[in-house]
All heavy atoms as TSV, in Angstrom:
chain	resi	resn	atom	element	x	y	z
A	1	MET	N	N	120.177	156.777	76.675
A	1	MET	CA	C	119.007	156.275	75.978
A	1	MET	C	C	119.327	154.733	75.686
A	1	MET	O	O	120.338	154.439	75.241
A	1	MET	CB	C	118.782	156.958	74.628
A	1	MET	CG	C	117.734	156.539	73.856
A	1	MET	SD	S	117.185	157.604	72.386
A	1	MET	CE	C	118.746	157.721	71.605
A	2	GLY	N	N	118.387	153.915	76.114
A	2	GLY	CA	C	118.652	152.425	75.982
A	2	GLY	C	C	118.027	151.849	74.720
A	2	GLY	O	O	117.507	152.689	73.915
A	3	LYS	N	N	118.141	150.701	74.553
A	3	LYS	CA	C	117.471	149.995	73.411
A	3	LYS	C	C	115.973	150.130	73.468
A	3	LYS	O	O	115.410	150.109	74.506
A	3	LYS	CB	C	117.954	148.533	73.279
A	3	LYS	CG	C	119.331	148.386	72.899
A	3	LYS	CD	C	119.663	146.819	72.793
A	3	LYS	CE	C	121.124	146.674	72.301
A	3	LYS	NZ	N	121.262	145.394	71.995
A	4	ASN	N	N	115.357	150.266	72.293
A	4	ASN	CA	C	113.893	150.374	72.259
A	4	ASN	C	C	113.324	148.986	71.925
A	4	ASN	O	O	113.098	148.672	70.757
A	4	ASN	CB	C	113.463	151.420	71.377
A	4	ASN	CG	C	112.047	151.734	71.425
A	4	ASN	OD1	O	111.191	150.881	71.791
A	4	ASN	ND2	N	111.638	152.963	71.216
A	5	LEU	N	N	113.316	148.111	72.845
A	5	LEU	CA	C	112.808	146.813	72.682
A	5	LEU	C	C	111.278	146.716	72.357
A	5	LEU	O	O	110.846	145.831	71.733
A	5	LEU	CB	C	113.068	145.933	73.854
A	5	LEU	CG	C	114.615	145.701	74.144
A	5	LEU	CD1	C	114.974	144.839	75.369
A	5	LEU	CD2	C	115.444	145.181	72.913
A	6	ARG	N	N	110.588	147.814	72.858
A	6	ARG	CA	C	109.184	147.811	72.628
A	6	ARG	C	C	108.918	148.046	71.154
A	6	ARG	O	O	107.936	147.486	70.584
A	6	ARG	CB	C	108.461	148.900	73.474
A	6	ARG	CG	C	108.532	148.567	75.006
A	6	ARG	CD	C	107.955	149.561	75.878
A	6	ARG	NE	N	108.896	150.702	75.809
A	6	ARG	CZ	C	108.700	151.887	76.404
A	6	ARG	NH1	N	107.632	152.155	76.954
A	6	ARG	NH2	N	109.648	152.814	76.345
A	7	LEU	N	N	109.634	148.882	70.557
A	7	LEU	CA	C	109.574	149.225	69.151
A	7	LEU	C	C	109.820	147.853	68.394
A	7	LEU	O	O	109.063	147.513	67.513
A	7	LEU	CB	C	110.499	150.264	68.623
A	7	LEU	CG	C	110.573	150.446	67.118
A	7	LEU	CD1	C	109.273	150.759	66.494
A	7	LEU	CD2	C	111.624	151.592	66.973
A	8	LYS	N	N	110.913	147.294	68.696
A	8	LYS	CA	C	111.272	146.008	68.126
A	8	LYS	C	C	110.303	144.893	68.066
A	8	LYS	O	O	109.963	144.296	67.208
A	8	LYS	CB	C	112.697	145.522	68.619
A	8	LYS	CG	C	113.247	144.420	67.826
A	8	LYS	CD	C	114.690	144.067	68.429
A	8	LYS	CE	C	115.258	142.893	67.589
A	8	LYS	NZ	N	116.746	142.731	67.997
A	9	ALA	N	N	109.771	144.765	69.344
A	9	ALA	CA	C	108.628	143.738	69.588
A	9	ALA	C	C	107.411	144.128	68.737
A	9	ALA	O	O	106.751	143.174	68.318
A	9	ALA	CB	C	108.369	143.692	71.075
A	10	SER	N	N	107.053	145.397	68.801
A	10	SER	CA	C	105.798	145.841	68.072
A	10	SER	C	C	105.950	145.558	66.588
A	10	SER	O	O	105.050	145.159	65.904
A	10	SER	CB	C	105.474	147.302	68.396
A	10	SER	OG	O	105.233	147.424	69.701
A	11	ARG	N	N	107.110	145.865	66.045
A	11	ARG	CA	C	107.398	145.638	64.626
A	11	ARG	C	C	107.410	144.192	64.350
A	11	ARG	O	O	106.737	143.760	63.371
A	11	ARG	CB	C	108.717	146.261	64.295
A	11	ARG	CG	C	109.151	146.076	62.855
A	11	ARG	CD	C	110.584	146.585	62.590
A	11	ARG	NE	N	111.559	146.196	63.403
A	11	ARG	CZ	C	112.124	144.935	63.292
A	11	ARG	NH1	N	111.767	144.000	62.493
A	11	ARG	NH2	N	113.110	144.542	64.178
A	12	ALA	N	N	107.923	143.363	65.215
A	12	ALA	CA	C	107.902	141.884	64.937
A	12	ALA	C	C	106.555	141.344	65.014
A	12	ALA	O	O	106.191	140.452	64.302
A	12	ALA	CB	C	108.905	141.247	65.961
A	13	ALA	N	N	105.783	141.796	66.085
A	13	ALA	CA	C	104.414	141.313	66.205
A	13	ALA	C	C	103.608	141.683	64.972
A	13	ALA	O	O	102.661	140.823	64.720
A	13	ALA	CB	C	103.698	142.084	67.374
A	14	ARG	N	N	103.841	142.667	64.217
A	14	ARG	CA	C	103.205	142.886	62.940
A	14	ARG	C	C	103.854	142.318	61.686
A	14	ARG	O	O	103.547	142.517	60.530
A	14	ARG	CB	C	103.166	144.441	62.650
A	14	ARG	CG	C	102.092	145.033	63.627
A	14	ARG	CD	C	101.712	146.358	63.132
A	14	ARG	NE	N	100.620	146.902	64.052
A	14	ARG	CZ	C	99.419	147.170	63.520
A	14	ARG	NH1	N	99.183	146.955	62.187
A	14	ARG	NH2	N	98.392	147.529	64.280
A	15	ASP	N	N	104.938	141.431	62.122
A	15	ASP	CA	C	105.672	140.711	61.036
A	15	ASP	C	C	106.171	141.672	60.016
A	15	ASP	O	O	106.242	141.375	58.762
A	15	ASP	CB	C	104.740	139.636	60.383
A	15	ASP	CG	C	105.564	138.572	59.664
A	15	ASP	OD1	O	106.728	138.341	60.156
A	15	ASP	OD2	O	105.106	137.956	58.692
A	16	MET	N	N	106.777	142.748	60.529
A	16	MET	CA	C	107.363	143.722	59.591
A	16	MET	C	C	108.883	143.773	59.773
A	16	MET	O	O	109.351	143.683	60.900
A	16	MET	CB	C	106.906	145.170	59.938
A	16	MET	CG	C	105.506	145.552	59.596
A	16	MET	SD	S	105.138	147.300	59.953
A	16	MET	CE	C	105.722	147.968	58.447
A	17	SER	N	N	109.585	143.759	58.688
A	17	SER	CA	C	110.996	143.818	58.754
A	17	SER	C	C	111.455	145.283	58.952
A	17	SER	O	O	110.559	146.241	58.835
A	17	SER	CB	C	111.587	143.457	57.384
A	17	SER	OG	O	111.398	144.354	56.346
A	18	GLN	N	N	112.728	145.468	59.373
A	18	GLN	CA	C	113.108	146.901	59.530
A	18	GLN	C	C	113.003	147.639	58.250
A	18	GLN	O	O	112.631	148.927	58.294
A	18	GLN	CB	C	114.552	146.890	60.033
A	18	GLN	CG	C	114.795	146.324	61.402
A	18	GLN	CD	C	116.154	146.089	61.822
A	18	GLN	OE1	O	117.013	145.718	60.892
A	18	GLN	NE2	N	116.429	146.158	63.040
A	19	LYS	N	N	113.243	147.084	57.155
A	19	LYS	CA	C	113.164	147.739	55.889
A	19	LYS	C	C	111.651	148.091	55.564
A	19	LYS	O	O	111.514	149.242	55.005
A	19	LYS	CB	C	113.690	146.846	54.754
A	19	LYS	CG	C	113.503	147.282	53.310
A	19	LYS	CD	C	114.574	148.312	53.031
A	19	LYS	CE	C	114.583	148.509	51.491
A	19	LYS	NZ	N	114.184	149.769	51.014
A	20	GLN	N	N	110.881	147.177	55.838
A	20	GLN	CA	C	109.372	147.553	55.556
A	20	GLN	C	C	108.925	148.656	56.437
A	20	GLN	O	O	108.129	149.583	55.880
A	20	GLN	CB	C	108.411	146.296	55.817
A	20	GLN	CG	C	108.706	145.133	54.776
A	20	GLN	CD	C	107.973	143.809	55.275
A	20	GLN	OE1	O	108.025	143.555	56.452
A	20	GLN	NE2	N	107.385	143.237	54.281
A	21	LEU	N	N	109.268	148.771	57.693
A	21	LEU	CA	C	108.906	149.847	58.606
A	21	LEU	C	C	109.599	151.091	58.057
A	21	LEU	O	O	108.927	152.225	58.038
A	21	LEU	CB	C	109.295	149.572	60.065
A	21	LEU	CG	C	109.017	150.677	61.070
A	21	LEU	CD1	C	107.499	151.023	61.024
A	21	LEU	CD2	C	109.477	150.286	62.383
A	22	ALA	N	N	110.795	150.978	57.735
A	22	ALA	CA	C	111.508	152.179	57.215
A	22	ALA	C	C	110.874	152.752	56.019
A	22	ALA	O	O	110.586	154.014	55.726
A	22	ALA	CB	C	112.983	151.778	56.860
A	23	ASP	N	N	110.454	151.895	55.053
A	23	ASP	CA	C	109.792	152.297	53.839
A	23	ASP	C	C	108.525	152.959	54.152
A	23	ASP	O	O	108.086	153.989	53.613
A	23	ASP	CB	C	109.625	151.199	52.848
A	23	ASP	CG	C	110.916	150.690	52.229
A	23	ASP	OD1	O	111.904	151.446	52.274
A	23	ASP	OD2	O	110.902	149.535	51.636
A	24	ALA	N	N	107.808	152.481	55.100
A	24	ALA	CA	C	106.429	152.923	55.558
A	24	ALA	C	C	106.542	154.303	56.112
A	24	ALA	O	O	105.574	155.120	56.053
A	24	ALA	CB	C	105.747	152.011	56.511
A	25	VAL	N	N	107.582	154.601	56.777
A	25	VAL	CA	C	107.738	155.969	57.419
A	25	VAL	C	C	108.616	156.868	56.751
A	25	VAL	O	O	108.914	157.992	57.265
A	25	VAL	CB	C	108.066	155.787	58.921
A	25	VAL	CG1	C	107.009	155.058	59.636
A	25	VAL	CG2	C	109.473	155.109	59.170
A	26	GLY	N	N	109.242	156.442	55.555
A	26	GLY	CA	C	109.971	157.358	54.727
A	26	GLY	C	C	111.480	157.576	55.318
A	26	GLY	O	O	112.047	158.712	55.162
A	27	VAL	N	N	112.036	156.546	55.945
A	27	VAL	CA	C	113.413	156.626	56.358
A	27	VAL	C	C	114.202	155.451	55.887
A	27	VAL	O	O	113.677	154.560	55.253
A	27	VAL	CB	C	113.524	156.776	57.926
A	27	VAL	CG1	C	112.880	158.063	58.459
A	27	VAL	CG2	C	112.967	155.558	58.650
A	28	THR	N	N	115.420	155.399	56.230
A	28	THR	CA	C	116.335	154.248	55.771
A	28	THR	C	C	116.271	153.149	56.833
A	28	THR	O	O	115.907	153.447	58.004
A	28	THR	CB	C	117.746	154.675	55.650
A	28	THR	OG1	O	118.295	155.094	56.879
A	28	THR	CG2	C	117.926	155.705	54.638
A	29	ARG	N	N	116.588	151.951	56.532
A	29	ARG	CA	C	116.622	150.750	57.397
A	29	ARG	C	C	117.534	151.197	58.486
A	29	ARG	O	O	117.317	150.760	59.686
A	29	ARG	CB	C	117.026	149.603	56.709
A	29	ARG	CG	C	117.051	148.357	57.530
A	29	ARG	CD	C	117.378	147.109	56.702
A	29	ARG	NE	N	117.682	146.013	57.520
A	29	ARG	CZ	C	118.875	145.546	57.862
A	29	ARG	NH1	N	119.930	146.085	57.215
A	29	ARG	NH2	N	119.234	144.577	58.687
A	30	GLN	N	N	118.613	151.785	58.191
A	30	GLN	CA	C	119.730	152.120	59.219
A	30	GLN	C	C	119.206	153.068	60.340
A	30	GLN	O	O	119.582	152.892	61.394
A	30	GLN	CB	C	120.942	152.841	58.549
A	30	GLN	CG	C	121.731	151.849	57.763
A	30	GLN	CD	C	121.190	151.415	56.393
A	30	GLN	OE1	O	120.277	152.128	55.841
A	30	GLN	NE2	N	121.554	150.252	55.820
A	31	THR	N	N	118.219	153.856	59.881
A	31	THR	CA	C	117.557	154.719	60.875
A	31	THR	C	C	116.770	153.949	61.929
A	31	THR	O	O	116.852	154.161	63.131
A	31	THR	CB	C	116.691	155.813	60.210
A	31	THR	OG1	O	117.463	156.528	59.368
A	31	THR	CG2	C	115.894	156.652	61.300
A	32	ILE	N	N	115.957	152.942	61.439
A	32	ILE	CA	C	115.203	152.072	62.332
A	32	ILE	C	C	116.155	151.311	63.209
A	32	ILE	O	O	115.910	151.036	64.439
A	32	ILE	CB	C	114.307	151.113	61.421
A	32	ILE	CG1	C	113.296	151.973	60.567
A	32	ILE	CG2	C	113.576	150.158	62.389
A	32	ILE	CD1	C	112.439	152.856	61.358
A	33	ILE	N	N	117.207	150.788	62.595
A	33	ILE	CA	C	118.196	150.034	63.401
A	33	ILE	C	C	118.647	150.951	64.533
A	33	ILE	O	O	118.745	150.471	65.754
A	33	ILE	CB	C	119.385	149.457	62.479
A	33	ILE	CG1	C	118.872	148.374	61.566
A	33	ILE	CG2	C	120.563	148.959	63.332
A	33	ILE	CD1	C	119.892	148.026	60.535
A	34	ALA	N	N	119.170	152.194	64.213
A	34	ALA	CA	C	119.687	152.978	65.254
A	34	ALA	C	C	118.637	153.360	66.355
A	34	ALA	O	O	119.012	153.473	67.484
A	34	ALA	CB	C	120.133	154.322	64.430
A	35	ILE	N	N	117.326	153.490	65.929
A	35	ILE	CA	C	116.336	153.801	66.878
A	35	ILE	C	C	116.231	152.472	67.823
A	35	ILE	O	O	116.179	152.663	69.079
A	35	ILE	CB	C	114.998	154.140	66.184
A	35	ILE	CG1	C	115.048	155.482	65.618
A	35	ILE	CG2	C	113.898	154.258	67.318
A	35	ILE	CD1	C	113.890	155.777	64.549
A	36	GLU	N	N	116.093	151.307	67.274
A	36	GLU	CA	C	115.852	150.201	67.969
A	36	GLU	C	C	117.096	149.950	68.951
A	36	GLU	O	O	116.986	149.464	70.069
A	36	GLU	CB	C	115.687	148.933	67.188
A	36	GLU	CG	C	114.332	148.919	66.460
A	36	GLU	CD	C	114.059	147.692	65.675
A	36	GLU	OE1	O	114.992	146.837	65.422
A	36	GLU	OE2	O	112.908	147.521	65.220
A	37	ASN	N	N	118.300	150.295	68.583
A	37	ASN	CA	C	119.468	150.061	69.284
A	37	ASN	C	C	119.814	151.249	70.371
A	37	ASN	O	O	120.780	151.171	71.138
A	37	ASN	CB	C	120.764	150.077	68.392
A	37	ASN	CG	C	120.825	148.629	67.732
A	37	ASN	OD1	O	120.193	147.681	68.119
A	37	ASN	ND2	N	121.492	148.625	66.556
A	38	GLY	N	N	118.923	152.285	70.353
A	38	GLY	CA	C	119.106	153.387	71.178
A	38	GLY	C	C	120.259	154.334	70.757
A	38	GLY	O	O	120.668	155.127	71.614
A	39	ASP	N	N	120.607	154.192	69.520
A	39	ASP	CA	C	121.728	155.116	69.045
A	39	ASP	C	C	121.262	156.377	68.421
A	39	ASP	O	O	121.985	157.225	67.972
A	39	ASP	CB	C	122.608	154.341	68.007
A	39	ASP	CG	C	123.254	153.082	68.723
A	39	ASP	OD1	O	123.562	153.213	69.872
A	39	ASP	OD2	O	123.533	152.197	67.970
A	40	TYR	N	N	119.923	156.542	68.225
A	40	TYR	CA	C	119.404	157.718	67.532
A	40	TYR	C	C	118.032	158.063	68.196
A	40	TYR	O	O	117.139	157.238	68.464
A	40	TYR	CB	C	119.099	157.347	65.989
A	40	TYR	CG	C	118.476	158.446	65.323
A	40	TYR	CD1	C	119.165	159.575	64.907
A	40	TYR	CD2	C	117.203	158.237	64.889
A	40	TYR	CE1	C	118.509	160.551	64.173
A	40	TYR	CE2	C	116.557	159.402	64.120
A	40	TYR	CZ	C	117.214	160.492	63.809
A	40	TYR	OH	O	116.677	161.528	63.070
A	41	ASN	N	N	117.904	159.344	68.460
A	41	ASN	CA	C	116.733	159.919	69.123
A	41	ASN	C	C	115.872	160.525	67.997
A	41	ASN	O	O	116.142	161.554	67.522
A	41	ASN	CB	C	117.136	160.942	70.049
A	41	ASN	CG	C	115.930	161.368	70.977
A	41	ASN	OD1	O	114.910	160.752	71.077
A	41	ASN	ND2	N	116.092	162.445	71.693
A	42	PRO	N	N	114.759	159.819	67.681
A	42	PRO	CA	C	114.028	160.277	66.446
A	42	PRO	C	C	113.151	161.559	66.816
A	42	PRO	O	O	112.996	161.802	67.969
A	42	PRO	CB	C	113.001	159.169	66.239
A	42	PRO	CG	C	112.908	158.339	67.492
A	42	PRO	CD	C	114.314	158.535	68.143
A	43	THR	N	N	112.863	162.216	65.729
A	43	THR	CA	C	112.043	163.439	65.867
A	43	THR	C	C	110.644	163.061	66.273
A	43	THR	O	O	110.303	161.876	66.132
A	43	THR	CB	C	111.861	164.183	64.496
A	43	THR	OG1	O	111.231	163.336	63.585
A	43	THR	CG2	C	113.300	164.698	64.001
A	44	LEU	N	N	109.934	163.952	66.852
A	44	LEU	CA	C	108.546	163.760	67.198
A	44	LEU	C	C	107.699	163.343	66.024
A	44	LEU	O	O	106.896	162.325	66.139
A	44	LEU	CB	C	107.918	164.951	67.956
A	44	LEU	CG	C	106.465	164.845	68.269
A	44	LEU	CD1	C	106.282	163.672	69.260
A	44	LEU	CD2	C	105.946	166.106	68.898
A	45	ARG	N	N	107.959	163.917	64.818
A	45	ARG	CA	C	107.200	163.576	63.632
A	45	ARG	C	C	107.378	162.097	63.213
A	45	ARG	O	O	106.531	161.254	62.944
A	45	ARG	CB	C	107.595	164.476	62.453
A	45	ARG	CG	C	106.980	164.219	61.188
A	45	ARG	CD	C	105.511	164.682	61.200
A	45	ARG	NE	N	104.601	163.538	61.317
A	45	ARG	CZ	C	103.371	163.607	61.683
A	45	ARG	NH1	N	102.705	164.773	61.973
A	45	ARG	NH2	N	102.529	162.561	61.725
A	46	LEU	N	N	108.715	161.707	63.338
A	46	LEU	CA	C	109.079	160.247	63.074
A	46	LEU	C	C	108.402	159.274	64.071
A	46	LEU	O	O	107.895	158.286	63.765
A	46	LEU	CB	C	110.594	160.101	62.958
A	46	LEU	CG	C	110.992	158.702	62.669
A	46	LEU	CD1	C	110.413	158.191	61.352
A	46	LEU	CD2	C	112.591	158.672	62.456
A	47	CYS	N	N	108.427	159.632	65.250
A	47	CYS	CA	C	107.870	158.925	66.350
A	47	CYS	C	C	106.362	158.656	66.092
A	47	CYS	O	O	105.873	157.603	66.151
A	47	CYS	CB	C	108.009	159.531	67.708
A	47	CYS	SG	S	109.693	159.451	68.397
A	48	ILE	N	N	105.693	159.793	65.729
A	48	ILE	CA	C	104.229	159.625	65.439
A	48	ILE	C	C	104.001	158.739	64.288
A	48	ILE	O	O	103.133	157.929	64.177
A	48	ILE	CB	C	103.629	161.058	65.165
A	48	ILE	CG1	C	103.682	161.847	66.560
A	48	ILE	CG2	C	102.303	160.960	64.647
A	48	ILE	CD1	C	103.372	163.320	66.380
A	49	ASP	N	N	104.750	158.957	63.161
A	49	ASP	CA	C	104.659	158.110	61.923
A	49	ASP	C	C	104.833	156.621	62.243
A	49	ASP	O	O	104.168	155.652	61.812
A	49	ASP	CB	C	105.606	158.601	60.792
A	49	ASP	CG	C	105.321	159.927	60.272
A	49	ASP	OD1	O	104.057	160.306	60.502
A	49	ASP	OD2	O	106.174	160.468	59.587
A	50	ILE	N	N	105.879	156.325	63.088
A	50	ILE	CA	C	106.112	154.938	63.552
A	50	ILE	C	C	104.883	154.447	64.274
A	50	ILE	O	O	104.500	153.268	64.061
A	50	ILE	CB	C	107.371	154.818	64.229
A	50	ILE	CG1	C	108.608	155.057	63.321
A	50	ILE	CG2	C	107.552	153.344	65.039
A	50	ILE	CD1	C	109.945	155.167	64.099
A	51	CYS	N	N	104.417	155.166	65.182
A	51	CYS	CA	C	103.296	154.686	66.029
A	51	CYS	C	C	102.130	154.510	65.170
A	51	CYS	O	O	101.303	153.530	65.322
A	51	CYS	CB	C	102.974	155.827	67.056
A	51	CYS	SG	S	104.173	155.912	68.519
A	52	VAL	N	N	101.758	155.324	64.212
A	52	VAL	CA	C	100.559	155.141	63.357
A	52	VAL	C	C	100.759	153.893	62.602
A	52	VAL	O	O	99.873	153.153	62.391
A	52	VAL	CB	C	100.382	156.354	62.384
A	52	VAL	CG1	C	99.414	156.143	61.316
A	52	VAL	CG2	C	100.002	157.612	63.309
A	53	THR	N	N	101.980	153.724	62.072
A	53	THR	CA	C	102.191	152.547	61.210
A	53	THR	C	C	102.034	151.176	62.000
A	53	THR	O	O	101.508	150.191	61.573
A	53	THR	CB	C	103.584	152.639	60.626
A	53	THR	OG1	O	103.779	153.667	59.820
A	53	THR	CG2	C	103.949	151.403	59.864
A	54	LEU	N	N	102.444	151.227	63.349
A	54	LEU	CA	C	102.431	150.086	64.153
A	54	LEU	C	C	101.213	150.026	64.940
A	54	LEU	O	O	100.971	149.066	65.683
A	54	LEU	CB	C	103.730	149.980	65.075
A	54	LEU	CG	C	105.018	149.952	64.238
A	54	LEU	CD1	C	106.196	149.844	65.300
A	54	LEU	CD2	C	105.086	148.596	63.432
A	55	GLY	N	N	100.271	150.967	64.937
A	55	GLY	CA	C	99.069	150.944	65.668
A	55	GLY	C	C	99.294	151.123	67.238
A	55	GLY	O	O	98.592	150.462	67.888
A	56	LYS	N	N	100.305	151.841	67.518
A	56	LYS	CA	C	100.637	152.078	68.996
A	56	LYS	C	C	100.631	153.511	69.345
A	56	LYS	O	O	100.692	154.372	68.439
A	56	LYS	CB	C	102.054	151.493	69.267
A	56	LYS	CG	C	102.310	149.993	69.034
A	56	LYS	CD	C	101.435	149.208	70.039
A	56	LYS	CE	C	101.719	147.730	69.953
A	56	LYS	NZ	N	100.975	146.989	70.900
A	57	THR	N	N	100.651	153.874	70.646
A	57	THR	CA	C	100.684	155.230	71.002
A	57	THR	C	C	102.172	155.584	71.375
A	57	THR	O	O	102.977	154.718	71.442
A	57	THR	CB	C	99.843	155.436	72.377
A	57	THR	OG1	O	100.621	154.742	73.459
A	57	THR	CG2	C	98.477	154.916	72.192
A	58	LEU	N	N	102.356	156.885	71.446
A	58	LEU	CA	C	103.616	157.333	71.768
A	58	LEU	C	C	104.217	156.814	73.102
A	58	LEU	O	O	105.310	156.397	73.223
A	58	LEU	CB	C	103.717	158.872	71.821
A	58	LEU	CG	C	103.765	159.588	70.467
A	58	LEU	CD1	C	103.443	161.108	70.678
A	58	LEU	CD2	C	104.955	159.421	69.654
A	59	ASP	N	N	103.308	156.738	74.109
A	59	ASP	CA	C	103.636	156.150	75.357
A	59	ASP	C	C	104.102	154.715	75.315
A	59	ASP	O	O	105.047	154.340	75.875
A	59	ASP	CB	C	102.461	156.264	76.341
A	59	ASP	CG	C	102.272	157.659	76.933
A	59	ASP	OD1	O	103.060	158.559	76.493
A	59	ASP	OD2	O	101.243	157.874	77.585
A	60	GLN	N	N	103.346	153.927	74.467
A	60	GLN	CA	C	103.612	152.522	74.375
A	60	GLN	C	C	104.911	152.270	73.756
A	60	GLN	O	O	105.591	151.202	74.104
A	60	GLN	CB	C	102.567	151.877	73.539
A	60	GLN	CG	C	101.250	151.781	74.247
A	60	GLN	CD	C	100.094	151.340	73.345
A	60	GLN	OE1	O	99.982	151.666	72.202
A	60	GLN	NE2	N	99.280	150.285	73.888
A	61	LEU	N	N	105.432	153.084	72.891
A	61	LEU	CA	C	106.666	152.772	72.142
A	61	LEU	C	C	107.847	153.683	72.620
A	61	LEU	O	O	109.013	153.280	72.607
A	61	LEU	CB	C	106.505	153.049	70.668
A	61	LEU	CG	C	105.680	152.137	69.981
A	61	LEU	CD1	C	105.632	152.273	68.464
A	61	LEU	CD2	C	105.991	150.605	70.211
A	62	PHE	N	N	107.615	154.976	72.966
A	62	PHE	CA	C	108.729	155.898	73.269
A	62	PHE	C	C	108.803	156.472	74.741
A	62	PHE	O	O	109.869	156.981	74.983
A	62	PHE	CB	C	108.713	156.999	72.294
A	62	PHE	CG	C	108.934	156.499	70.864
A	62	PHE	CD1	C	107.865	156.382	70.010
A	62	PHE	CD2	C	110.155	156.107	70.445
A	62	PHE	CE1	C	108.057	155.814	68.714
A	62	PHE	CE2	C	110.381	155.726	69.110
A	62	PHE	CZ	C	109.285	155.508	68.273
A	63	TRP	N	N	107.830	156.394	75.588
A	63	TRP	CA	C	107.930	156.850	76.941
A	63	TRP	C	C	108.694	155.879	77.780
A	63	TRP	O	O	108.345	154.677	77.952
A	63	TRP	CB	C	106.526	157.088	77.533
A	63	TRP	CG	C	106.624	157.642	78.818
A	63	TRP	CD1	C	106.339	156.973	80.000
A	63	TRP	CD2	C	106.964	158.919	79.250
A	63	TRP	NE1	N	106.511	157.822	81.146
A	63	TRP	CE2	C	106.835	159.019	80.565
A	63	TRP	CE3	C	107.304	160.087	78.520
A	63	TRP	CZ2	C	107.214	160.258	81.224
A	63	TRP	CZ3	C	107.581	161.270	79.175
A	63	TRP	CH2	C	107.485	161.340	80.453
A	64	GLU	N	N	109.841	156.381	78.301
A	64	GLU	CA	C	110.627	155.582	79.141
A	64	GLU	C	C	110.147	155.498	80.571
A	64	GLU	O	O	110.342	154.514	81.299
A	64	GLU	CB	C	112.058	156.039	79.039
A	64	GLU	CG	C	112.777	155.805	77.691
A	64	GLU	CD	C	114.146	156.211	77.671
A	64	GLU	OE1	O	114.799	156.437	78.815
A	64	GLU	OE2	O	114.757	156.277	76.564
A	65	GLY	N	N	109.345	156.609	81.049
A	65	GLY	CA	C	108.993	156.585	82.357
A	65	GLY	C	C	109.962	156.511	83.440
A	65	GLY	O	O	111.157	156.540	83.250
A	66	THR	N	N	109.584	156.431	84.725
A	66	THR	CA	C	110.448	156.350	85.815
A	66	THR	C	C	110.668	154.853	86.107
A	66	THR	O	O	110.074	153.970	85.703
A	66	THR	CB	C	109.899	156.916	87.122
A	66	THR	OG1	O	108.689	156.325	87.511
A	66	THR	CG2	C	109.645	158.442	86.845
A	67	LYS	N	N	111.658	154.491	86.964
A	67	LYS	CA	C	111.894	153.126	87.362
A	67	LYS	C	C	110.607	152.587	87.998
A	67	LYS	O	O	110.375	151.363	87.705
A	67	LYS	CB	C	113.096	153.077	88.339
A	67	LYS	CG	C	114.502	153.069	87.580
A	67	LYS	CD	C	115.505	152.677	88.518
A	67	LYS	CE	C	116.792	152.372	87.723
A	67	LYS	NZ	N	117.799	151.942	88.482
A	68	ASP	N	N	110.003	153.314	88.767
A	68	ASP	CA	C	108.763	152.868	89.549
A	68	ASP	C	C	107.764	152.445	88.535
A	68	ASP	O	O	107.102	151.526	88.604
A	68	ASP	CB	C	108.287	153.937	90.506
A	68	ASP	CG	C	109.159	154.069	91.746
A	68	ASP	OD1	O	109.974	153.147	92.021
A	68	ASP	OD2	O	109.035	155.095	92.415
A	69	GLU	N	N	107.528	153.422	87.453
A	69	GLU	CA	C	106.505	153.034	86.468
A	69	GLU	C	C	106.822	151.807	85.724
A	69	GLU	O	O	105.976	151.072	85.317
A	69	GLU	CB	C	106.296	154.272	85.518
A	69	GLU	CG	C	105.759	155.452	86.207
A	69	GLU	CD	C	105.714	156.698	85.333
A	69	GLU	OE1	O	106.641	156.701	84.437
A	69	GLU	OE2	O	104.919	157.602	85.512
A	70	GLN	N	N	108.167	151.629	85.408
A	70	GLN	CA	C	108.501	150.494	84.640
A	70	GLN	C	C	108.381	149.201	85.426
A	70	GLN	O	O	108.207	148.088	84.758
A	70	GLN	CB	C	110.060	150.670	84.205
A	70	GLN	CG	C	110.213	151.789	83.298
A	70	GLN	CD	C	111.669	152.027	82.946
A	70	GLN	OE1	O	112.577	151.464	83.517
A	70	GLN	NE2	N	111.974	153.054	82.121
A	71	ASN	N	N	108.357	149.177	86.780
A	71	ASN	CA	C	108.327	148.059	87.532
A	71	ASN	C	C	106.893	147.712	87.896
A	71	ASN	O	O	106.626	146.629	88.470
A	71	ASN	CB	C	109.225	148.079	88.789
A	71	ASN	CG	C	110.667	148.112	88.524
A	71	ASN	OD1	O	111.063	147.579	87.551
A	71	ASN	ND2	N	111.393	148.947	89.302
A	72	GLU	N	N	105.935	148.537	87.631
A	72	GLU	CA	C	104.521	148.362	88.038
A	72	GLU	C	C	103.981	147.183	87.047
A	72	GLU	O	O	104.291	147.145	85.811
A	72	GLU	CB	C	103.681	149.556	87.768
A	72	GLU	CG	C	103.987	150.664	88.761
A	72	GLU	CD	C	103.200	151.966	88.510
A	72	GLU	OE1	O	102.274	152.004	87.638
A	72	GLU	OE2	O	103.446	152.923	89.231
A	73	PRO	N	N	103.215	146.352	87.725
A	73	PRO	CA	C	102.606	145.332	86.837
A	73	PRO	C	C	101.556	145.950	85.941
A	73	PRO	O	O	100.933	146.879	86.245
A	73	PRO	CB	C	101.950	144.370	87.865
A	73	PRO	CG	C	101.779	145.225	89.170
A	73	PRO	CD	C	102.862	146.164	89.079
A	74	GLY	N	N	101.507	145.333	84.747
A	74	GLY	CA	C	100.725	146.056	83.878
A	74	GLY	C	C	99.820	145.536	83.004
A	74	GLY	O	O	99.073	145.860	82.138
């Protein structure tokens, strides 16, 4: 599992700190840090809560896809 840069970028685009996102979804800041660093695989419930908070879909934040899908212009 690699770093989740899409999550980090989406959070930053909404001008939210890791602490603010953590508070919004009911976890600790350390949990958000671990998810962004790829050190923690969040539950589906937590993924959904993060997506709702950031206005994104599961695919946009958590789907890694294949190498071909990742290289497609988009």
